[in-house]
N, C-alpha and C positions, 0 to 999 in steps of 0.2 A: 542469389543473394550476394551483394557486394559487401565490402568491409564496413562502409558507413551503416548500412542496414543492420549488419550483424552487431556492431558496437552500439547502435541505438537500442536494439533489443536487450542486449546485455546490461546496459546502464539504466534501463527504465526502472523507475521507482514507483511505489504506491504513494499517491499524493494524499494530502489531507482532504482534498475535495472528494476523492474516491472513498476514503474512510467515512467521511460525513454522509455521503450518499448511502453507503452500505449499512451504516448504523441508523439511518433515518433521522439524523440531526443536522443542524446547520454547521457550516464550516467554522463559524465563530465559536461554537460549542467545542469543537475539536481543538481549535487554537487555544482557548482558555483552559482546557483540560491538560494541555501540554505545558502550561506555565508552572513556575515553582509554586508549590502549595502555600507558601508564605505570602504570595502576591494577593493583593485585594481583588484582582480580576480573575483569580483562579476559580474554576468550577470543576466539580467532579466529572470524571469521564462517563460516557454513557454506560448504563448498567450492562449492556450486552457487548461490551468492547472486546472481551476475550474471544468469544466465538466469531465475531465479525472479523477480527484481525487474523484469526486462524484460517477462516475461509479465504480471505484475500491472499494470505501466504500460500495456501494450498493451490489456489488458482495460478499464482506466480510460479510456483514450483512446476506445475503442469506445463505452463508456457515455456519455461526454461528447459524442461525435458524434451519437448518437441523441438526446440531450438537446437539442443545438443544433438539430437538425432539427425537433424538436417545438416549440421556441420560435419558429423562423423561419416555420413553417407557420401560425401564428396571427396 
């Protein structure tokens, strides 16, 4: 693993596309749910948003733990 690969892994974020796919909704639904509630385009977030984001965070944590192990072994 070189520096670029390591920093790409470390700076990877969970995208709105990934959230939409995991929640089973459209990307526009996620975008609208992120708007200020006073906006006329605002929509409520998906009902299952908490467990979906928790699962995505858990997956990211596991990925980072593997990454950490790889860094510390070298």
